C-alpha positions in Angstrom: 109.5 110.2 121.3 110.1 107.1 124.4 110.9 103.4 124.0 108.9 100.3 125.2 108.9 97.1 125.9 108.3 94.6 123.4 108.0 90.7 122.9 111.6 90.9 121.2 113.8 94.1 122.0 112.4 97.8 122.6 110.3 99.7 120.5 109.8 103.1 119.9 106.9 104.6 120.2 105.5 108.3 120.0 103.4 109.3 122.9 100.9 112.0 122.6 98.4 113.8 125.2 96.5 116.6 125.7 98.4 120.1 126.0 95.3 122.2 127.4 95.3 119.3 130.8 97.9 119.1 133.3 100.7 115.9 132.3 99.1 113.7 135.4 95.7 114.1 134.7 94.1 110.4 134.3 92.8 110.4 131.0 91.3 107.0 128.4 94.3 105.4 126.7 94.6 105.1 123.0 96.6 102.5 120.9 97.5 103.6 117.5 98.5 101.3 115.0 100.4 102.6 112.3 100.5 101.9 108.7 103.3 100.3 106.9 104.8 103.9 105.6 106.4 103.6 109.0 106.0 105.5 112.3 107.1 109.0 111.0 105.3 112.9 111.2 102.0 112.0 109.7 101.5 109.3 112.3 102.7 112.0 115.0 100.1 114.4 113.5 96.9 112.3 113.9 98.0 110.9 117.3 98.4 114.4 118.4 95.0 115.3 117.6 93.3 112.4 118.7 95.3 113.1 122.5 93.5 116.5 121.7 90.0 115.4 122.1 91.2 114.2 126.0 93.4 110.7 125.7 96.9 109.6 126.0 97.6 108.2 122.3 100.5 105.3 122.0 101.7 104.9 118.7 104.1 102.1 118.6 106.7 101.4 115.8 105.4 97.7 114.8 108.2 97.3 112.5 110.7 97.5 115.5 112.7 94.1 114.5 113.7 95.5 111.3 115.1 98.3 112.4 114.0 102.1 114.3 111.4 104.3 113.1 113.6 106.3 111.2 115.1 103.5 109.3 111.5 101.7 108.5 109.4 104.6 107.7 109.5 106.2 104.2 111.7 109.5 103.8 109.5 111.5 101.5 106.4 111.6 100.1 104.7 109.4 98.2 103.1 111.5 95.6 103.7 108.7 92.8 103.2 105.6 91.4 106.5 105.2 91.2 107.7 106.6 94.7 105.1 103.7 95.9 106.3 101.0 94.2 109.2 101.5 95.2 109.0 101.7 99.1 106.8 98.6 99.2 109.3 96.6 97.0 111.2 96.6 100.9 108.2 97.6 102.9 106.2 94.7 101.5 108.9 92.0 103.7 108.6 93.9 106.5 104.9 93.0 106.7 104.8 89.5 105.9 107.8 88.8 108.4 105.0 90.0 110.9 103.5 87.3 111.5 99.7 86.8 113.4 101.8 84.8 116.1 104.4 87.8 116.8 102.0 90.6 116.4 99.4 89.5 118.7 102.9 88.6 121.6 103.8 92.4 120.7 100.0 93.4 121.1 100.4 92.2 124.6 103.3 94.0 125.2 102.4 97.4 123.4 98.5 97.5 126.1 100.9 96.7 128.9 103.0 99.4 128.0 99.6 101.9 127.4 97.8 101.1 130.7 100.8 101.0 133.8 101.0 104.2 132.5 100.3 105.9 135.9 98.0 108.8 134.1 96.3 106.2 131.5 92.4 104.6 132.6 91.0 101.9 131.6 89.1 100.9 129.1 91.0 101.3 126.0 90.5 102.3 122.5 92.1 101.1 119.8 92.3 102.5 116.1 94.6 101.3 113.0 95.5 102.3 109.1 95.8 100.2 106.6 98.3 97.0 107.7 97.4 98.6 111.6 93.9 98.0 111.1 94.3 94.4 111.1 96.8 94.9 114.6 93.8 96.7 116.3 91.7 94.3 115.3 93.6 91.6 116.7 94.1 93.8 120.1 90.4 94.0 119.9 90.2 90.2 119.5 93.2 88.8 122.3 92.0 92.0 124.9 88.2 92.3 125.8 88.3 93.2 129.0 91.2 96.3 128.1 89.2 97.1 125.4 86.0 99.1 124.4 86.3 99.9 121.2 88.3 99.8 118.1 88.6 101.6 115.0 90.3 100.3 111.4 90.4 102.8 108.6 91.7 101.5 104.8 92.3 98.5 106.4 93.7 95.7 103.8 92.7 91.5 104.8 90.2 91.9 108.1 87.8 89.4 106.6 89.7 87.0 104.6 90.3 83.3 103.6 93.1 83.1 106.0 92.4 80.5 109.3 93.7 83.5 111.2 91.9 86.4 109.4 91.1 88.8 112.4 87.5 88.6 111.8 87.4 85.1 113.1 88.6 86.0 116.4 85.4 88.9 116.7 83.3 86.7 119.1 85.9 86.9 121.9 86.0 90.9 122.0 83.5 93.3 123.2 84.2 96.5 121.7 82.2 98.3 119.7 83.6 98.7 116.4 83.8 101.1 114.0 85.1 100.6 110.4 85.7 103.0 107.0 86.8 101.5 104.1 88.2 102.3 101.0 86.0 102.3 97.9 87.1 99.8 95.2 89.9 98.3 97.7 91.4 95.4 96.1 92.7 94.3 99.9 88.6 94.7 101.0 86.7 94.1 98.5 83.4 94.9 98.5 82.8 90.4 98.9 84.9 90.8 102.4 83.2 94.2 103.7 80.1 91.8 103.7 82.1 89.1 104.9 82.9 91.3 107.8 79.7 92.8 108.4 78.2 89.0 109.3 81.1 88.7 111.6 80.4 91.1 113.9 76.8 91.0 113.2 77.0 86.7 114.8 79.3 87.8 117.4 76.5 90.1 118.6 78.9 93.1 118.5 78.1 97.0 118.1 79.4 98.1 114.7 79.4 100.9 112.0 80.8 99.1 109.0 81.0 101.4 105.9 81.8 102.1 103.1 83.6 105.9 101.9 82.2 106.7 98.7 85.4 107.6 96.4 88.2 107.3 99.2 90.8 105.8 97.8 93.6 102.7 100.1 95.3 105.4 102.4 93.0 107.8 102.2 94.1 109.2 105.6 97.7 109.5 105.2 98.1 113.3 104.3 101.5 111.9 102.9 100.6 110.3 100.1 99.0 110.9 96.1 95.8 109.2 97.4 94.4 111.3 100.6 91.5 112.7 100.4 90.4 115.3 103.4 86.7 115.2 103.3 87.0 110.9 104.0 89.5 111.8 106.4 87.9 114.5 108.5 84.9 111.9 108.1 86.5 109.5 109.9 88.0 112.0 112.5 84.2 112.5 113.7 83.4 109.2 112.9 86.6 108.1 116.0 86.2 110.8 118.0 82.5 110.3 118.7 83.0 106.0 119.0 85.8 107.3 121.9 84.0 110.0 123.4 80.6 107.7 124.2 82.5 104.5 125.2 86.3 105.7 127.0 84.4 107.5 129.5 
C-alpha cells in the first residue's frame, strides 16, 4: 500500500507488480477502479493477478474523502442480503458524493500517479467493477491519448438517461472497450446494454459488449454471496487478451 496525491488530498492505493520480473523493468500500467465495497483484500488479489500477467497495477481508494481504505471498506464477507443492505445503507452516500466533476479530477491525479512511475510505460489500460466501471469509462473518455484499453464488469449506470452518463463521452475515446455485464442487472438492464452498444458503434470504437448469462451483479467479488467462479474466470481471460493486444 502506498499514498498518491489526489485532487483533494491523499489517497491510499494498492500497487501490484509481477514478482518474476525486476522491479525497475518498464511495463505497461493498469488503473483498477474498485467497487463500492472498498479497497480491501479482494481488490488486492485481483490487482495482483493482473500484475502477474506483466503489468504494473494501481488501485486507488476512490473514497479517500470519506476516510481510509479500512474505514470505507467492508470488514466482513457480505454473505447475506441482510449484510449487503446494512453495508450499502452507508456506502450509498459515499457513492452519491463522488460526483462526475470530482471523479474526473481524481482520475487525472490517478493517471498521473501511475504514468509518472519510472517502471511504467504508456499507453495504459483501465478496468473497473460495479461503480468502478463508470470511472474506467470516464478515464478512457477524458484521457484518450493515454488510455488504450478499457474494461468494465458488472457495471451500473454506464448508459443511463443522465446528462453526464459515461456513454455520452465515448466519441472522445480511442481505447478498445470490453464489457461483461451481469445478467438481469437492474442497474444496467438490457435496454441500457443496447444503448451502450449503439454509442460504441456510433463512436467507431472497437468493443466487446456482452451479458454474462446467469451471472449476478458483483459476480467477480469472491467476498460476497453473488460470486460466480465461471464468470470471473471468463472475465479474467477476456481482460488479459484485451491488455495483451492493446498495451504491448
